[in-house]
Each structure stands twice: as structure tokens, then as C-alpha cells.
C-alpha positions in Angstrom: 307.3 17.3 -22.5 306.0 20.8 -23.0 307.4 23.4 -20.7 304.8 25.2 -18.5 303.6 28.6 -19.9 305.6 31.6 -18.9 303.8 33.9 -16.5 302.9 37.1 -18.2 304.7 40.3 -17.4 302.9 43.4 -16.2 303.7 45.1 -19.5 302.0 42.3 -21.5 299.0 42.6 -19.3 298.5 46.2 -20.5 298.0 45.0 -24.1 295.1 43.0 -22.7 293.8 39.5 -23.4 290.6 38.3 -25.0 287.6 38.6 -22.7 285.2 36.1 -24.5 284.6 34.0 -21.4 284.1 37.1 -19.2 281.8 38.6 -21.7 279.6 35.5 -21.6 279.6 35.7 -17.7 278.6 39.4 -17.9 275.8 38.7 -20.3 274.5 35.9 -18.2 274.6 38.1 -15.0 272.8 40.9 -16.8 269.7 38.7 -17.6 268.1 39.0 -14.2 268.7 42.8 -13.8 267.5 43.4 -17.4 264.3 41.5 -16.7 263.8 43.4 -13.5 264.3 46.8 -15.2 262.1 45.9 -18.2 258.9 47.3 -16.6 260.6 50.7 -16.4 260.8 50.7 -20.2 257.1 51.3 -20.3 257.5 54.6 -18.4 260.9 55.6 -19.8 262.6 55.0 -23.1 264.7 51.8 -23.0 267.8 53.7 -24.1 267.6 55.9 -21.0 267.2 52.9 -18.8 270.2 51.2 -20.4 272.5 54.3 -20.7 273.2 54.6 -17.0 274.7 51.1 -16.5 276.4 51.2 -19.9 278.0 54.6 -19.2 279.2 53.5 -15.8 280.5 50.2 -17.1 282.6 52.0 -19.7 283.8 54.5 -17.1 284.7 51.7 -14.7 286.5 49.7 -17.4 288.8 52.6 -18.1 289.2 53.3 -14.4 290.6 49.8 -14.0 292.7 50.2 -17.1 294.2 53.4 -15.7 294.8 51.8 -12.3 296.6 48.9 -14.0 298.8 51.3 -16.0 299.7 53.2 -12.9 300.5 50.0 -11.0 302.9 48.9 -13.8 304.5 52.4 -13.9 304.7 52.6 -10.1 302.5 55.7 -10.0 299.7 56.7 -7.7 296.9 54.2 -7.6 293.2 54.4 -7.6 292.0 53.4 -4.1 290.2 50.0 -4.0 287.2 51.8 -2.4 286.9 53.9 -5.5 286.9 50.8 -7.8 284.3 49.2 -5.6 282.2 52.4 -5.6 282.2 52.5 -9.4 281.1 48.9 -9.5 278.4 49.5 -6.8 277.0 52.5 -8.8 276.4 50.2 -11.8 279.8 49.6 -13.4 280.2 46.0 -12.2 280.0 44.6 -15.8 282.8 46.9 -17.0 284.8 46.0 -13.9 284.6 42.3 -14.6 285.6 42.8 -18.2 288.6 45.0 -17.2 289.7 42.6 -14.5 289.9 39.8 -17.0 291.3 41.9 -19.9 294.1 43.4 -17.9 294.5 40.7 -15.2 293.9 43.4 -12.6 292.8 42.6 -9.1 292.0 39.0 -10.0 294.3 37.4 -7.5 293.5 39.6 -4.4 290.9 37.5 -2.5 289.7 40.4 -0.3 289.1 42.6 -3.4 287.3 39.8 -5.2 285.1 39.1 -2.2 284.0 42.7 -2.2 283.5 42.8 -5.9 281.4 39.6 -6.0 279.4 40.8 -3.0 278.4 43.8 -5.2 277.5 41.5 -8.1 275.4 39.3 -5.8 273.7 42.4 -4.3 272.6 43.3 -7.9 271.3 39.8 -8.5 269.4 39.8 -5.1 267.8 43.2 -5.7 266.8 42.2 -9.2 265.3 38.9 -8.0 263.6 40.5 -5.1 262.0 43.2 -7.2 260.6 40.6 -9.5 259.1 38.9 -6.4 257.5 42.1 -5.3 260.1 42.8 -2.6 259.0 39.8 -0.5 262.5 38.9 0.6 263.2 42.5 1.8 259.9 42.8 3.6 260.5 39.4 5.3 264.0 40.5 6.4 262.6 43.9 7.6 260.0 42.0 9.6 262.7 39.8 11.2 264.7 42.9 12.1 261.6 44.6 13.6 260.7 41.5 15.6 264.3 41.3 16.9 264.3 44.9 18.0 260.8 44.8 19.5 
């Protein structure tokens, strides 16, 4: 009988692990926002449209990496609100890749709830923009009706 795999040590997590599966998830989750942003490419060069989320994803990836290193070393940590803000501003793809690569913040349910809420918000906004903002207008109408 094969013994169960040993849990990884925090130091081994710093070397990282392959992120192939997470990369596929990121690519799949980027389809809807990319389609929603495509009309902007008529007005603005595509590289300008793509550079903001790409730059924020790279920044967020290294923010998570830095926080993981500080956690292992017992140093000052990056506040979770800062990690969420970086994801909310557009760095959610880099956040997911860093979470998987460094096994960082993957077991904390409250953090994952906040993170996936941000990802779903991006998916919702992309879908609603493709639908001509029908969902948002309907929700605003319900709110007005409830307040009136």
C-alpha cells in the first residue's frame, strides 16, 4: 500500500507548483470579459485595452507572492483587503494563478468567498454589457419600485 503524500512545507510552497489547470480556468474565465471588451478595440488599440488587466494581473501575482514569503518568514503581511482590491481593480487572473502556484489563501473559505465574488462580478458585468445592460436596468427598476 502506498503511503499518503506528505503535506508540503511552507518553504516548498515558495518554489511554487505548476499552474496548468489554473491557467486553463483563467483562460476560460477571460473569454466573456474579452468578448465584452472587444468593441472597445474599434475605438482604442487592442494593446491599450489589454494592458490594464495584464499589468494588474502581474502586479497582483507578485503581491500574493510577496505576502506568501512574508507569511513563511513571519513578517508583516499584506492585508486581505489589499489583495481583494488588487483583484477587484482587474488583477483577479493573476490572483488565481498566484493562489494556485504558491498555495496561498486557498484554504481560507472567507477569503475564497470574497475572491470568487469578485470573479463573478466581472462575469456578470461582461454578460450584462453584452446584453445591453438589461440586467442592471431591471435591477435598478426593482430598486426604484421598492423605494417608491
